[in-house]
Backbone as numpy.savetxt, mean C-alpha at the origin, in Angstrom:
# Nx Ny Nz CAx CAy CAz Cx Cy Cz
-27.26 -0.05 0.81 -26.85 1.07 -0.04 -26.24 2.04 0.50
-27.06 2.60 1.67 -26.40 3.69 2.41 -25.23 3.47 2.98
-25.00 2.25 3.59 -23.77 1.91 4.17 -22.60 1.87 3.25
-23.07 1.36 1.87 -21.98 1.50 0.92 -21.42 2.73 0.77
-22.43 3.78 0.53 -22.09 5.22 0.59 -21.11 5.69 1.70
-21.57 5.37 2.88 -20.78 5.69 4.00 -19.21 5.07 4.00
-19.23 3.84 3.65 -17.90 3.02 3.65 -17.00 3.64 2.46
-17.52 3.86 1.45 -16.80 4.31 0.22 -16.62 5.92 0.15
-17.22 6.53 1.12 -17.28 8.11 0.95 -17.94 8.60 -0.23
-18.93 7.81 -0.80 -19.77 8.30 -1.69 -20.88 8.80 -1.33
-21.53 9.74 -2.02 -22.75 10.24 -1.50 -22.78 10.77 -0.31
-22.01 11.63 -0.05 -21.77 12.38 1.13 -22.97 13.01 1.76
-23.65 13.67 0.83 -24.82 14.35 1.27 -25.94 13.40 1.90
-26.13 12.32 1.07 -27.02 11.39 1.47 -26.74 10.93 2.92
-25.52 10.51 3.17 -24.91 10.13 4.40 -25.17 11.17 5.52
-24.92 12.29 5.28 -25.15 13.42 6.24 -26.66 13.42 6.69
-27.42 13.24 5.82 -28.65 13.53 5.96 -29.30 12.15 6.82
-28.82 11.08 6.33 -29.23 9.82 7.10 -28.74 9.79 8.44
-27.36 10.37 8.77 -26.73 10.19 9.84 -27.65 10.87 10.92
-28.28 12.10 10.58 -29.05 12.71 11.70 -30.36 12.01 11.84
-30.79 11.12 11.22 -32.09 10.50 11.37 -31.92 8.96 11.82
-30.73 8.36 11.42 -30.45 7.00 11.79 -29.70 6.89 12.81
-30.21 6.02 14.00 -29.55 5.72 15.18 -28.22 5.00 15.01
-28.16 4.11 14.10 -26.79 3.36 13.83 -25.85 4.24 13.29
-26.21 5.13 12.30 -25.11 6.01 11.87 -24.63 7.00 12.94
-25.69 7.48 13.76 -25.10 8.36 14.76 -24.22 7.60 15.72
-24.61 6.45 16.03 -23.58 5.66 16.83 -22.17 5.46 16.21
-22.25 5.13 15.02 -20.92 4.81 14.04 -20.10 6.21 14.04
-20.79 7.24 13.95 -20.00 8.36 13.84 -19.51 9.01 15.11
-20.42 8.68 16.23 -19.81 9.14 17.50 -18.48 8.14 17.95
-18.77 6.74 17.58 -17.55 6.00 17.76 -16.40 6.37 16.98
-16.63 6.79 15.73 -15.29 7.09 14.78 -14.88 8.39 15.48
-15.71 9.39 15.82 -15.28 10.69 16.39 -14.62 10.33 17.61
-14.95 9.64 18.63 -14.32 9.25 19.65 -12.96 8.66 19.56
-12.83 7.77 18.71 -11.56 7.15 18.25 -10.59 8.12 17.72
-11.00 8.66 16.64 -10.06 9.63 16.18 -9.75 10.87 16.82
-10.69 11.23 17.70 -10.46 12.38 18.68 -9.37 12.10 19.82
-8.98 10.94 19.81 -7.91 10.45 20.85 -6.58 10.56 20.19
-5.59 11.47 20.86 -4.51 11.48 20.20 -3.47 10.43 20.02
-3.76 9.49 21.05 -3.04 8.24 21.18 -3.40 7.45 20.06
-4.59 7.16 19.67 -5.11 6.40 18.63 -4.52 6.95 17.30
-4.63 8.34 17.20 -4.00 8.89 15.89 -2.47 8.31 15.87
-1.75 8.56 17.04 -0.41 8.30 16.83 -0.13 6.98 16.68
-0.87 5.93 17.34 -0.61 4.45 16.93 -1.08 4.27 15.43
-2.03 4.69 14.95 -2.31 4.72 13.54 -1.24 5.26 12.73
-0.47 6.19 13.03 0.69 6.82 12.19 1.70 5.85 12.39
1.96 5.26 13.46 3.02 4.27 13.55 2.73 2.94 12.72
1.64 2.46 12.56 1.14 1.49 11.74 1.55 1.64 10.45
1.11 2.84 9.99 1.15 3.32 8.46 2.66 3.33 8.34
3.36 4.11 9.03 4.91 4.26 8.83 5.44 2.97 8.79
5.18 1.95 9.71 5.64 0.50 9.56 5.41 -0.15 8.33
4.26 0.04 7.78 3.65 -0.63 6.57 4.47 0.23 5.30
4.73 1.55 5.36 5.57 1.97 4.31 6.92 1.56 4.32
7.59 1.67 5.57 8.88 1.22 5.78 9.25 -0.31 5.30
8.26 -1.11 5.65 8.24 -2.49 4.99 8.20 -2.63 3.60
7.26 -1.69 2.98 7.25 -1.79 1.50 8.59 -1.16 0.93
9.05 -0.27 1.56 10.31 0.28 0.99 11.56 -0.67 0.92
11.60 -1.40 2.20 12.71 -2.41 2.30 12.46 -3.53 1.25
11.21 -3.90 1.03 11.00 -5.10 0.01 11.21 -4.36 -1.42
10.80 -3.33 -1.69 11.06 -2.67 -3.02 12.45 -2.54 -3.30
13.28 -2.05 -2.22 14.68 -1.93 -2.49 15.36 -3.18 -2.68
14.92 -4.29 -1.81 15.51 -5.60 -2.11 15.26 -6.08 -3.62
13.93 -5.80 -4.07 13.42 -6.31 -5.45 14.45 -5.78 -6.23
14.56 -4.30 -6.13 15.59 -3.66 -7.18 16.96 -4.23 -7.12
17.55 -4.52 -6.05 18.84 -4.84 -6.00 19.00 -6.35 -6.65
17.94 -7.26 -6.44 17.84 -8.37 -7.03 17.70 -8.40 -8.44
16.85 -7.52 -8.83 16.60 -7.42 -10.38 18.02 -6.88 -11.07
18.69 -5.90 -10.50 19.98 -5.47 -10.92 21.04 -6.55 -11.04
21.24 -7.32 -9.97 21.92 -8.39 -9.68 21.69 -9.48 -10.77
20.48 -9.91 -11.06 19.94 -10.90 -11.96 20.42 -10.31 -13.30
20.04 -9.14 -13.69 20.42 -8.61 -15.01 21.96 -8.70 -15.34
22.69 -8.26 -14.48 24.29 -8.13 -14.40 24.62 -9.52 -14.80
24.11 -10.76 -13.95 24.50 -12.10 -14.08 24.16 -12.48 -15.36
22.93 -12.18 -15.96 22.54 -12.60 -17.19 23.31 -12.18 -18.27
23.52 -10.68 -18.11 24.35 -10.17 -19.11 25.82 -10.72 -19.38
26.37 -10.90 -18.09 27.76 -11.62 -18.37 27.76 -13.03 -18.78
26.75 -13.76 -18.45 26.56 -14.99 -18.94 26.22 -15.16 -20.37
25.56 -14.29 -20.91 25.29 -14.06 -22.32 26.44 -13.57 -23.00
26.95 -12.91 -22.55 28.40 -12.20 -23.16 29.35 -13.29 -23.21
29.53 -14.04 -22.24 30.46 -15.31 -22.17 30.18 -16.23 -23.09
28.84 -16.40 -23.20 28.28 -17.50 -24.17 28.59 -17.12 -25.78
28.23 -15.88 -25.92 28.65 -15.22 -27.28 30.01 -15.31 -27.55
30.92 -15.04 -26.56 32.43 -14.83 -27.02 32.92 -16.25 -27.14
32.33 -17.49 -26.39 32.63 -18.85 -26.59 32.18 -19.21 -28.04
31.00 -18.74 -28.40 30.43 -19.18 -29.71 31.44 -18.76 -30.97
31.67 -17.40 -30.57 32.67 -16.70 -31.54 33.90 -17.36 -31.83
34.45 -17.80 -30.55 35.80 -18.27 -30.69 35.58 -19.73 -31.42
34.56 -20.50 -31.23 34.52 -21.88 -31.60 34.37 -21.68 -33.18
33.69 -20.78 -33.60 33.48 -20.45 -35.17 34.90 -20.03 -35.82
35.61 -19.26 -35.07 36.52 -18.50 -35.63 37.91 -18.87 -35.70
């Protein structure tokens, strides 16, 4: 339960109190502070997050182009079909 509070950032007061009394929490917080205290680690994390955002942007853009192309093709096909039916009746 306490780890769940730590991991999900819920119950911050409980976690703070436990951290000062629990060796495992103290070690975890030290490791976390050591990691994030290193500017190289923060930069690597920034680059990884940027890469994920860029990849998502490329995918989203491609999906939008595909949807637009499909819609245009569908409308053109439907219009041609409608015209053909109208000419056949008329």
